[in-house]
Backbone as CSV, one residue per row, in Angstrom:
resi,resn,N_x,N_y,N_z,CA_x,CA_y,CA_z,C_x,C_y,C_z
1,MET,0.816,-1.188,0.004,-0.008,0.013,-0.028,0.902,1.256,-0.020
2,GLN,2.064,1.202,0.679,2.849,2.402,0.770,3.376,2.892,-0.592
3,ALA,3.781,1.982,-1.469,4.234,2.387,-2.795,3.105,3.027,-3.589
4,ASP,1.896,2.486,-3.409,0.701,3.039,-4.086,0.422,4.461,-3.616
5,ILE,0.515,4.666,-2.261,0.295,5.993,-1.725,1.386,6.968,-2.296
6,ASP,2.607,6.517,-2.349,3.665,7.379,-2.736,3.454,7.785,-4.228
7,LYS,3.056,6.873,-5.089,2.803,7.147,-6.495,1.567,8.152,-6.629
8,ALA,0.532,7.850,-5.888,-0.620,8.764,-5.918,-0.221,10.118,-5.432
9,LEU,0.561,10.244,-4.395,1.047,11.486,-3.882,1.814,12.258,-4.982
10,GLU,2.751,11.605,-5.671,3.526,12.218,-6.729,2.583,12.826,-7.779
11,VAL,1.576,12.052,-8.186,0.592,12.524,-9.208,-0.105,13.781,-8.676
12,LEU,-0.607,13.711,-7.475,-1.361,14.829,-6.866,-0.490,16.045,-6.747
13,LEU,0.728,15.918,-6.314,1.676,17.062,-6.196,1.960,17.724,-7.515
14,ASN,1.846,16.930,-8.611,2.053,17.446,-9.970,0.804,17.918,-10.683
15,GLY,-0.306,18.056,-9.906,-1.526,18.552,-10.418,-2.381,17.522,-11.152
16,GLY,-2.087,16.265,-10.934,-2.762,15.177,-11.589,-4.037,14.738,-10.898
17,VAL,-4.759,13.800,-11.567,-6.029,13.230,-11.126,-5.856,11.743,-10.887
18,ILE,-6.337,11.251,-9.779,-6.237,9.860,-9.446,-7.579,9.164,-9.348
19,LEU,-7.591,7.865,-9.495,-8.773,7.035,-9.246,-8.325,6.188,-8.041
20,TYR,-9.093,6.283,-6.952,-8.619,5.677,-5.669,-9.746,5.204,-4.799
21,PRO,-9.432,4.212,-3.898,-10.467,3.699,-3.018,-10.704,4.651,-1.822
22,THR,-11.959,4.782,-1.417,-12.295,5.629,-0.293,-13.010,4.826,0.758
23,ASP,-13.494,5.498,1.789,-14.254,4.781,2.861,-15.710,4.504,2.378
24,THR,-16.039,4.887,1.193,-17.366,4.610,0.626,-17.199,3.825,-0.655
25,ILE,-17.021,4.521,-1.773,-16.907,3.897,-3.094,-15.625,4.413,-3.736
26,TRP,-15.258,3.907,-4.904,-14.121,4.407,-5.634,-14.345,5.833,-5.989
27,GLY,-13.306,6.683,-5.865,-13.418,8.085,-6.171,-12.395,8.634,-7.212
28,ILE,-12.770,9.732,-7.761,-11.893,10.501,-8.641,-11.383,11.614,-7.790
29,GLY,-10.098,11.780,-7.673,-9.556,12.776,-6.776,-8.445,13.608,-7.308
30,CYS,-8.217,14.783,-6.654,-7.124,15.633,-6.980,-6.899,16.514,-5.756
31,ASP,-5.849,17.250,-5.764,-5.529,18.222,-4.666,-6.709,19.217,-4.678
32,ALA,-7.442,19.301,-3.611,-8.595,20.153,-3.489,-8.268,21.616,-3.474
33,THR,-6.994,21.984,-3.506,-6.614,23.390,-3.560,-6.106,23.777,-4.899
34,ASN,-6.126,22.885,-5.892,-5.579,23.130,-7.212,-6.739,23.336,-8.212
35,PRO,-6.977,24.607,-8.609,-8.138,24.849,-9.529,-8.089,24.137,-10.869
36,LYS,-6.892,23.979,-11.472,-6.745,23.315,-12.747,-7.090,21.857,-12.596
37,ALA,-6.626,21.232,-11.509,-6.911,19.806,-11.262,-8.440,19.598,-11.031
38,ILE,-8.999,20.512,-10.322,-10.460,20.458,-10.061,-11.218,20.553,-11.346
39,ALA,-10.860,21.421,-12.246,-11.476,21.553,-13.535,-11.354,20.243,-14.336
40,ARG,-10.249,19.590,-14.207,-10.106,18.306,-14.896,-11.065,17.253,-14.366
41,VAL,-11.212,17.196,-13.019,-12.161,16.243,-12.427,-13.601,16.541,-12.965
42,GLN,-13.902,17.800,-13.004,-15.259,18.183,-13.470,-15.397,17.814,-14.971
43,LYS,-14.410,17.956,-15.754,-14.431,17.603,-17.141,-14.553,16.093,-17.327
44,ILE,-13.777,15.317,-16.545,-13.803,13.869,-16.625,-15.235,13.365,-16.328
45,LYS,-15.912,13.920,-15.396,-17.223,13.517,-14.959,-18.344,14.146,-15.758
46,TYR,-18.024,15.093,-16.666,-19.010,15.868,-17.376,-19.950,16.535,-16.324
47,ARG,-19.308,17.179,-15.393,-20.057,17.695,-14.233,-19.943,19.279,-14.239
48,THR,-21.056,19.925,-13.957,-21.014,21.401,-13.875,-20.422,21.849,-12.549
49,ARG,-19.948,23.057,-12.465,-19.351,23.579,-11.299,-20.390,23.680,-10.184
50,GLN,-21.668,23.897,-10.565,-22.707,24.074,-9.517,-23.026,22.771,-8.787
51,LYS,-22.629,21.632,-9.321,-22.804,20.360,-8.595,-21.417,20.116,-7.928
52,SER,-21.343,20.561,-6.690,-20.045,20.614,-5.979,-19.470,19.269,-5.689
53,LEU,-18.169,19.233,-5.475,-17.404,18.067,-5.131,-17.240,18.003,-3.675
54,ILE,-17.274,16.750,-3.129,-16.983,16.553,-1.758,-15.426,16.560,-1.631
55,ILE,-14.915,17.038,-0.513,-13.487,16.881,-0.226,-13.269,16.024,1.015
56,LEU,-12.135,15.340,1.036,-11.764,14.514,2.152,-10.707,15.169,2.896
57,ALA,-10.761,15.157,4.246,-9.721,15.658,5.091,-9.307,14.545,6.075
58,ASN,-8.208,14.658,6.713,-7.686,13.645,7.556,-7.996,13.901,9.054
59,SER,-8.512,15.145,9.396,-8.834,15.495,10.745,-9.670,16.729,10.834
60,ALA,-10.261,16.925,12.012,-11.016,18.176,12.245,-10.147,19.400,12.115
61,GLU,-8.880,19.240,12.510,-7.919,20.344,12.408,-7.738,20.769,10.944
62,MET,-7.656,19.805,10.044,-7.576,20.149,8.649,-8.828,20.792,8.151
63,VAL,-9.985,20.321,8.588,-11.278,20.978,8.220,-11.252,22.427,8.566
64,SER,-10.738,22.780,9.762,-10.713,24.150,10.234,-9.962,25.110,9.358
65,GLN,-9.056,24.546,8.514,-8.339,25.419,7.561,-9.116,25.824,6.375
66,TYR,-10.260,25.094,6.157,-11.046,25.281,4.912,-12.502,25.732,5.148
67,VAL,-12.869,25.995,6.374,-14.231,26.521,6.672,-14.126,27.666,7.616
68,VAL,-15.039,28.618,7.515,-15.020,29.809,8.352,-15.307,29.471,9.800
69,LYS,-16.301,28.533,9.984,-16.769,28.221,11.315,-17.120,26.701,11.360
70,ILE,-16.643,26.004,12.420,-17.046,24.615,12.674,-17.911,24.639,13.908
71,PRO,-19.260,24.534,13.729,-20.126,24.492,14.867,-19.824,23.283,15.784
72,ASP,-20.006,23.438,17.103,-19.709,22.316,17.998,-20.377,21.019,17.611
73,ILE,-21.629,21.061,17.143,-22.307,19.811,16.756,-21.614,19.121,15.597
74,ALA,-20.939,19.878,14.737,-20.218,19.247,13.613,-18.998,18.465,14.192
75,LEU,-18.287,19.030,15.127,-17.191,18.315,15.787,-17.651,17.069,16.488
76,GLU,-18.779,17.152,17.178,-19.321,16.007,17.888,-19.707,14.922,16.926
77,LEU,-20.382,15.266,15.775,-20.751,14.302,14.785,-19.556,13.647,14.169
78,THR,-18.529,14.431,13.817,-17.358,13.903,13.230,-16.667,12.812,14.146
79,GLU,-16.647,13.117,15.434,-15.995,12.211,16.400,-16.825,10.997,16.696
80,THR,-18.141,11.074,16.686,-18.964,9.961,17.144,-19.689,9.162,16.094
81,TYR,-19.906,9.692,14.911,-20.666,9.032,13.867,-19.892,7.807,13.359
82,LYS,-20.447,6.672,13.390,-19.737,5.421,13.036,-19.579,5.237,11.542
83,GLU,-20.594,5.565,10.754,-20.577,5.395,9.280,-19.931,6.649,8.605
84,PRO,-19.508,6.555,7.388,-18.950,7.709,6.654,-19.983,8.866,6.669
85,LEU,-19.519,10.056,7.094,-20.355,11.209,7.245,-19.711,12.408,6.553
86,THR,-20.463,13.020,5.628,-19.998,14.263,4.984,-20.820,15.402,5.613
87,ILE,-20.094,16.444,6.048,-20.767,17.604,6.536,-20.646,18.729,5.612
88,VAL,-21.725,19.430,5.298,-21.717,20.593,4.468,-21.701,21.791,5.431
89,TYR,-20.613,22.585,5.285,-20.416,23.814,6.056,-20.884,24.968,5.304
90,GLU,-21.391,26.024,5.949,-21.963,27.165,5.257,-20.940,28.000,4.499
91,LYS,-19.776,28.193,5.051,-18.822,29.116,4.382,-17.416,28.490,4.275
92,ALA,-16.969,28.270,3.073,-15.700,27.742,2.749,-14.630,28.897,2.765
93,LYS,-13.425,28.494,2.983,-12.297,29.490,2.832,-11.097,28.717,2.334
94,ASN,-10.114,29.419,1.800,-8.792,28.876,1.282,-9.002,27.762,0.254
95,LEU,-10.114,27.793,-0.477,-10.325,26.798,-1.534,-10.583,27.522,-2.840
96,PRO,-10.258,26.920,-4.003,-10.529,27.607,-5.294,-11.966,27.808,-5.578
97,LYS,-12.241,28.902,-6.302,-13.639,29.280,-6.636,-14.393,28.193,-7.387
98,ASN,-13.673,27.441,-8.195,-14.383,26.412,-9.007,-14.745,25.182,-8.232
99,LEU,-14.295,25.100,-6.913,-14.716,24.070,-6.077,-15.949,24.399,-5.190
100,ILE,-16.216,25.711,-5.092,-17.235,26.172,-4.187,-18.480,26.619,-5.027
101,PRO,-19.644,26.088,-4.687,-20.871,26.518,-5.357,-21.187,27.981,-4.959
102,ASP,-22.161,28.605,-5.694,-22.527,29.943,-5.467,-22.904,30.302,-4.091
103,ASP,-23.430,29.355,-3.312,-23.881,29.609,-1.933,-22.682,29.674,-0.942
104,GLY,-21.485,29.393,-1.441,-20.259,29.518,-0.592,-19.987,28.350,0.337
105,SER,-20.823,27.287,0.233,-20.657,26.142,1.130,-19.552,25.184,0.632
106,VAL,-19.266,24.209,1.490,-18.278,23.194,1.119,-18.641,21.904,1.823
107,ALA,-18.594,20.761,1.182,-18.930,19.484,1.761,-17.579,18.786,2.063
108,ILE,-17.368,18.391,3.327,-16.125,17.781,3.776,-16.389,16.554,4.617
109,ARG,-15.681,15.449,4.295,-15.733,14.256,5.144,-14.364,13.965,5.683
110,VAL,-14.302,13.756,7.038,-13.084,13.331,7.637,-13.045,11.863,7.451
111,THR,-12.119,11.384,6.566,-12.132,9.955,6.210,-11.600,9.079,7.345
112,LYS,-12.146,7.864,7.348,-11.617,6.852,8.288,-10.847,5.785,7.556
113,ASN,-10.817,5.887,6.193,-10.059,4.923,5.339,-8.585,5.144,5.526
114,GLU,-7.859,4.089,5.830,-6.404,4.233,6.122,-5.601,4.707,4.908
115,PHE,-5.982,4.224,3.683,-5.255,4.638,2.488,-5.466,6.160,2.320
116,CYS,-6.694,6.602,2.423,-6.941,8.066,2.239,-6.310,8.912,3.327
117,LYS,-6.386,8.459,4.546,-5.795,9.225,5.661,-4.265,9.366,5.429
118,GLN,-3.624,8.317,5.060,-2.151,8.435,4.847,-1.842,9.314,3.655
119,LEU,-2.637,9.198,2.586,-2.378,10.041,1.421,-2.610,11.516,1.716
120,ILE,-3.678,11.798,2.425,-3.966,13.190,2.762,-2.947,13.799,3.741
121,THR,-2.497,12.916,4.638,-1.469,13.359,5.607,-0.138,13.669,4.889
122,LYS,0.212,12.892,3.963,1.488,13.164,3.191,1.325,14.390,2.320
123,LEU,0.161,14.544,1.695,-0.117,15.705,0.812,-0.196,16.987,1.627
124,LYS,-0.686,16.905,2.839,-0.871,18.062,3.750,-1.994,18.945,3.274
125,LYS,-2.924,18.394,2.506,-4.035,19.147,1.964,-5.170,18.142,1.750
126,PRO,-6.400,18.614,1.680,-7.523,17.686,1.377,-7.522,17.335,-0.091
127,ILE,-8.222,16.246,-0.399,-8.376,15.809,-1.799,-9.863,15.755,-2.184
128,THR,-10.159,15.933,-3.429,-11.561,15.800,-3.834,-11.956,14.370,-3.861
129,SER,-13.227,14.129,-3.712,-13.753,12.781,-3.740,-15.101,12.806,-4.462
130,SER,-15.079,12.362,-5.657,-16.282,12.290,-6.430,-16.400,10.862,-6.975
131,SER,-17.587,10.311,-6.926,-17.740,8.920,-7.361,-17.220,8.721,-8.749
132,ALA,-16.601,7.533,-8.941,-15.946,7.193,-10.164,-16.925,6.804,-11.281
133,ASN,-17.708,7.791,-11.678,-18.679,7.603,-12.767,-18.915,8.881,-13.496
134,ILE,-19.466,8.793,-14.672,-19.890,9.992,-15.407,-21.143,10.514,-14.731
135,SER,-21.239,11.805,-14.556,-22.398,12.378,-13.847,-23.685,11.842,-14.497
136,GLY,-24.595,11.350,-13.654,-25.844,10.799,-14.153,-25.842,9.298,-14.273
137,ASP,-24.669,8.688,-14.480,-24.568,7.221,-14.611,-24.683,6.557,-13.216
138,SER,-24.957,5.306,-13.185,-24.985,4.604,-11.869,-23.605,4.395,-11.298
139,THR,-23.542,4.208,-9.974,-22.295,4.040,-9.289,-21.810,2.663,-9.523
140,ALA,-20.473,2.520,-9.783,-19.873,1.175,-10.009,-19.880,0.403,-8.705
141,LEU,-20.235,-0.837,-8.804,-20.228,-1.752,-7.593,-18.872,-2.196,-7.200
142,SER,-17.927,-2.162,-8.116,-16.535,-2.538,-7.806,-15.617,-1.833,-8.772
143,PHE,-14.307,-1.908,-8.504,-13.359,-1.286,-9.385,-13.529,-1.807,-10.790
144,SER,-13.746,-3.065,-10.939,-13.873,-3.608,-12.305,-15.067,-3.092,-13.114
145,LYS,-16.042,-2.539,-12.439,-17.244,-1.968,-13.121,-17.110,-0.536,-13.463
146,ILE,-15.980,0.112,-13.109,-15.797,1.548,-13.436,-15.630,1.693,-14.912
147,ASN,-16.328,2.629,-15.507,-16.301,2.918,-16.933,-14.857,3.136,-17.463
148,LYS,-14.536,2.496,-18.537,-13.205,2.625,-19.161,-12.866,4.061,-19.504
149,GLU,-13.843,4.892,-19.839,-13.631,6.259,-20.125,-13.021,7.000,-18.913
150,ILE,-13.535,6.661,-17.726,-13.022,7.268,-16.496,-11.569,6.736,-16.262
151,LYS,-11.371,5.419,-16.364,-10.020,4.874,-16.138,-9.047,5.531,-17.127
152,ASP,-9.430,5.735,-18.359,-8.512,6.260,-19.350,-8.239,7.765,-19.100
153,ALA,-9.091,8.447,-18.435,-8.999,9.891,-18.272,-8.083,10.322,-17.090
154,VAL,-7.882,9.489,-16.132,-7.135,9.813,-14.987,-5.637,9.607,-15.208
155,ASP,-4.771,10.222,-14.381,-3.357,10.106,-14.528,-2.787,8.867,-13.809
156,TYR,-3.471,8.429,-12.776,-2.991,7.300,-11.994,-4.206,6.540,-11.426
157,ILE,-4.148,5.219,-11.554,-5.176,4.346,-10.888,-4.486,3.615,-9.768
158,CYS,-4.972,3.879,-8.600,-4.422,3.216,-7.389,-4.684,1.693,-7.411
159,THR,-3.709,0.892,-6.960,-3.861,-0.522,-6.946,-4.468,-1.073,-5.634
160,THR,-4.431,-0.311,-4.600,-4.957,-0.770,-3.277,-6.400,-1.021,-3.401
161,ASP,-6.841,-2.176,-2.863,-8.303,-2.549,-2.803,-9.027,-2.718,-4.145
162,GLN,-8.274,-2.882,-5.235,-8.957,-3.031,-6.494,-9.819,-4.339,-6.558
163,HIS,-9.452,-5.327,-5.789,-10.167,-6.616,-5.841,-11.296,-6.738,-4.864
164,ASN,-11.475,-5.693,-4.008,-12.567,-5.706,-3.064,-13.859,-5.436,-3.800
165,VAL,-14.926,-6.155,-3.484,-16.204,-5.870,-4.048,-17.133,-5.388,-2.941
166,ASN,-17.569,-4.172,-3.071,-18.416,-3.588,-2.032,-19.770,-3.195,-2.678
167,ALA,-20.782,-3.242,-1.883,-22.048,-2.681,-2.302,-21.817,-1.188,-2.315
168,PRO,-22.325,-0.453,-3.320,-22.110,1.017,-3.379,-22.704,1.607,-2.100
169,LYS,-21.892,2.379,-1.453,-22.421,3.053,-0.209,-21.899,4.472,-0.191
170,HIS,-22.805,5.376,-0.253,-22.521,6.764,-0.162,-22.483,7.168,1.263
171,SER,-21.807,8.275,1.531,-21.837,8.782,2.919,-23.112,9.479,3.248
172,THR,-23.481,9.542,4.475,-24.603,10.382,4.950,-24.090,11.803,4.773
173,ILE,-24.971,12.670,4.346,-24.630,14.089,4.153,-25.598,14.896,5.028
174,ILE,-24.972,15.701,5.955,-25.721,16.596,6.804,-25.185,18.002,6.680
175,LYS,-26.057,18.934,6.410,-25.634,20.343,6.428,-25.766,20.913,7.836
176,VAL,-24.669,21.442,8.285,-24.630,22.017,9.692,-24.485,23.534,9.459
177,PHE,-25.470,24.231,9.985,-25.440,25.698,9.861,-24.626,26.364,10.932
178,ASP,-24.157,27.508,10.735,-23.260,28.185,11.688,-23.902,28.297,13.066
179,ASP,-25.226,28.422,13.089,-25.929,28.524,14.388,-26.151,27.199,15.082
180,GLY,-25.701,26.109,14.428,-25.806,24.797,15.095,-26.942,23.912,14.632
181,HIS,-27.906,24.469,13.912,-28.998,23.570,13.483,-28.579,22.776,12.264
182,MET,-29.212,21.661,11.995,-28.808,20.708,10.976,-29.973,20.384,10.009
183,GLN,-29.509,19.928,8.825,-30.528,19.471,7.859,-29.885,18.205,7.166
184,ILE,-30.601,17.084,7.191,-30.102,15.908,6.610,-30.374,15.993,5.114
185,ILE,-29.299,15.894,4.280,-29.405,15.967,2.864,-29.518,14.597,2.250
186,ARG,-28.744,13.621,2.761,-28.773,12.272,2.275,-28.478,11.351,3.451
187,SER,-29.303,10.359,3.624,-29.078,9.394,4.692,-28.806,7.987,4.198
């Protein structure tokens, strides 16, 4: 796994796009602070800027670098929620404009996946995480079911967990407002 992480890191540091395993489904990722790489992910997926990308962080401390405010309930949810949880924060900061929708929000998941945590820790920045499919197509059940067009479009395909077959599982998405109230977007 370490050699795979190192190769993925090299690609990310050079502005590239990777296909990688996450704590939910296979994702298309790039350095979430690189606007050119983000544009490539959007192009690969045929996705408009207004359909925002989730980003993965390795800790609440990293999240604090990219949102204006982390309400206490968001910290509590991040620490206690057992399943993958993406939190939509009201106001993003320190992220490229093409990653942030017009309402200024940002969706961030603190990953529990060891591959992702190590990669993000080495990169020292969050990475984008968008399902490995063309926008509108169904989610691949396994690495082998990912569309060839997606595989051909990325700069590096991670080898870790390629043979695992998982039922597609998206994260729960909860919007947490600065005043602490919440709205479940996807459960």
